[in-house]
Residue frames as qw, qx, qy, qz and C-alpha x, y, z in Angstrom:
[[0.171, 0.062, -0.437, 0.881, 96.91, 119.02, 87.96],
 [0.167, -0.656, -0.733, 0.072, 93.90, 119.72, 90.16],
 [0.003, 0.545, 0.057, 0.837, 92.43, 123.20, 90.13],
 [0.033, -0.064, 0.639, -0.766, 91.49, 124.63, 93.53],
 [0.614, -0.011, 0.022, -0.789, 87.77, 124.79, 92.70],
 [0.790, 0.079, -0.557, -0.243, 87.76, 121.13, 91.69],
 [0.392, 0.152, -0.781, 0.461, 89.71, 120.15, 94.79],
 [0.307, -0.091, 0.459, -0.828, 87.17, 121.79, 97.09],
 [0.789, 0.053, -0.166, -0.590, 84.36, 119.86, 95.39],
 [0.721, 0.172, -0.670, 0.041, 86.37, 116.64, 95.53],
 [0.136, 0.175, -0.731, 0.645, 87.16, 117.15, 99.22],
 [0.555, -0.051, 0.245, -0.793, 83.46, 117.71, 99.94],
 [0.839, 0.134, -0.379, -0.367, 82.62, 114.53, 98.03],
 [0.511, 0.243, -0.765, 0.308, 85.36, 112.60, 99.85],
 [0.139, -0.142, 0.634, -0.748, 84.07, 113.66, 103.24],
 [0.709, 0.036, 0.048, -0.703, 80.48, 112.90, 102.30],
 [0.789, 0.194, -0.560, -0.163, 81.46, 109.45, 100.98],
 [0.314, 0.219, -0.786, 0.486, 83.38, 108.74, 104.16],
 [0.336, -0.114, 0.499, -0.790, 80.61, 109.77, 106.49],
 [0.795, 0.069, -0.166, -0.580, 78.02, 107.64, 104.68],
 [0.835, 0.165, -0.524, -0.018, 80.15, 104.51, 104.91],
 [0.036, 0.577, -0.645, 0.499, 81.87, 105.00, 108.24],
 [0.674, -0.280, 0.463, -0.503, 79.58, 102.62, 110.13],
 [0.952, 0.163, 0.173, -0.194, 79.90, 99.63, 107.78],
 [0.777, 0.533, -0.240, 0.232, 83.40, 99.63, 106.28],
 [0.776, -0.341, -0.121, 0.516, 86.82, 99.05, 107.87],
 [0.159, -0.885, 0.025, 0.437, 88.85, 102.22, 108.44],
 [0.372, -0.324, 0.591, 0.639, 91.46, 101.42, 105.78],
 [0.278, 0.460, 0.740, 0.405, 88.74, 100.94, 103.15],
 [0.001, 0.910, 0.375, -0.178, 87.02, 104.14, 104.26],
 [0.262, -0.732, 0.261, 0.573, 90.30, 106.06, 103.86],
 [0.359, -0.059, 0.716, 0.596, 91.04, 104.50, 100.47],
 [0.204, 0.676, 0.676, 0.211, 87.55, 105.32, 99.21],
 [0.098, -0.918, -0.156, 0.352, 87.93, 108.90, 100.45],
 [0.300, -0.507, 0.478, 0.651, 91.17, 109.22, 98.46],
 [0.310, 0.313, 0.769, 0.464, 89.41, 107.92, 95.36],
 [0.067, 0.861, 0.504, -0.009, 86.66, 110.50, 95.84],
 [0.253, -0.790, 0.102, 0.550, 89.27, 113.19, 96.39],
 [0.246, -0.280, 0.651, 0.661, 90.76, 112.27, 93.01],
 [0.602, 0.372, 0.015, -0.707, 87.23, 112.16, 91.47],
 [0.340, 0.219, -0.878, -0.254, 87.58, 108.46, 90.71],
 [0.819, -0.273, -0.110, -0.492, 84.69, 106.08, 91.42],
 [0.331, -0.546, 0.737, -0.221, 85.98, 103.77, 94.16],
 [0.760, 0.032, 0.617, -0.202, 84.17, 100.67, 92.90],
 [0.687, 0.624, -0.257, -0.270, 85.27, 100.69, 89.25],
 [0.972, -0.045, 0.129, 0.190, 87.33, 97.67, 88.18],
 [0.177, 0.871, -0.458, 0.014, 91.09, 98.26, 88.18],
 [0.242, 0.452, -0.855, 0.076, 93.37, 95.28, 87.57],
 [0.546, -0.180, -0.809, -0.121, 90.60, 92.89, 88.62],
 [0.335, -0.416, -0.650, 0.540, 89.82, 94.65, 91.92],
 [0.024, -0.933, -0.360, -0.018, 87.85, 97.71, 93.03],
 [0.390, 0.717, -0.129, 0.562, 89.81, 100.91, 92.46],
 [0.447, -0.823, 0.165, -0.308, 89.83, 101.81, 96.16],
 [0.927, -0.295, 0.112, 0.202, 92.14, 98.84, 96.84],
 [0.686, 0.449, -0.029, 0.572, 94.86, 100.47, 94.71],
 [0.067, -0.806, 0.152, -0.568, 94.95, 103.30, 97.29],
 [0.840, -0.526, -0.134, 0.002, 95.72, 101.01, 100.26],
 [0.744, 0.084, -0.186, 0.636, 99.49, 101.48, 100.03],
 [0.085, 0.523, -0.080, 0.844, 99.08, 105.27, 100.49],
 [0.642, -0.614, -0.138, -0.438, 96.54, 104.71, 103.29],
 [0.904, -0.283, -0.230, 0.225, 98.86, 102.28, 105.04],
 [0.520, 0.299, -0.213, 0.771, 101.79, 104.69, 104.95],
 [0.205, -0.565, 0.077, -0.795, 99.78, 107.39, 106.67],
 [0.800, -0.495, -0.145, -0.308, 98.13, 105.08, 109.20],
 [0.856, -0.084, -0.308, 0.406, 101.42, 103.47, 110.19],
 [0.305, 0.351, -0.237, 0.853, 102.91, 106.93, 110.89],
 [0.400, -0.511, 0.010, -0.761, 99.85, 108.15, 112.77],
 [0.861, -0.384, -0.098, -0.319, 98.99, 104.99, 114.70],
 [0.303, -0.608, 0.732, -0.054, 102.40, 103.33, 115.00],
 [0.348, 0.287, -0.845, -0.286, 103.41, 99.95, 113.67],
 [0.034, 0.075, 0.949, -0.303, 101.74, 97.84, 116.34],
 [0.408, 0.437, 0.460, -0.656, 98.35, 99.52, 116.16],
 [0.486, 0.479, -0.398, -0.614, 98.44, 99.52, 112.38],
 [0.237, 0.194, -0.943, -0.129, 99.30, 95.78, 112.31],
 [0.201, 0.235, 0.827, -0.469, 96.44, 95.10, 114.75],
 [0.480, 0.485, 0.111, -0.723, 94.06, 97.00, 112.49],
 [0.456, 0.399, -0.651, -0.458, 95.09, 95.03, 109.42],
 [0.090, 0.042, -0.986, 0.133, 94.82, 91.75, 111.33],
 [0.338, 0.335, 0.616, -0.628, 91.35, 92.68, 112.60],
 [0.534, 0.467, -0.193, -0.678, 90.23, 93.36, 109.03],
 [0.394, 0.285, -0.840, -0.239, 91.40, 89.89, 108.04],
 [0.810, -0.328, -0.266, -0.407, 89.24, 88.45, 110.77],
 [0.717, 0.090, -0.592, 0.357, 92.12, 87.47, 113.05]]
């Protein structure tokens, strides 16, 4: 369980991490990295052979699909794949 003091620090770190990378990384990656930072987990550590941030993509995709709608979300994913 996260204590409130720790959550405030984690949220500050998540926002700082997001703002530093916002110009170079795709939006889904930015959001996944922000969630890692919120949980105080380094986003680039190895987890199941991939960077940890990739394990947060399912949660990111759920939120983005609701906020953006299915078509806009699908277009975002396709753009990230270079299509």
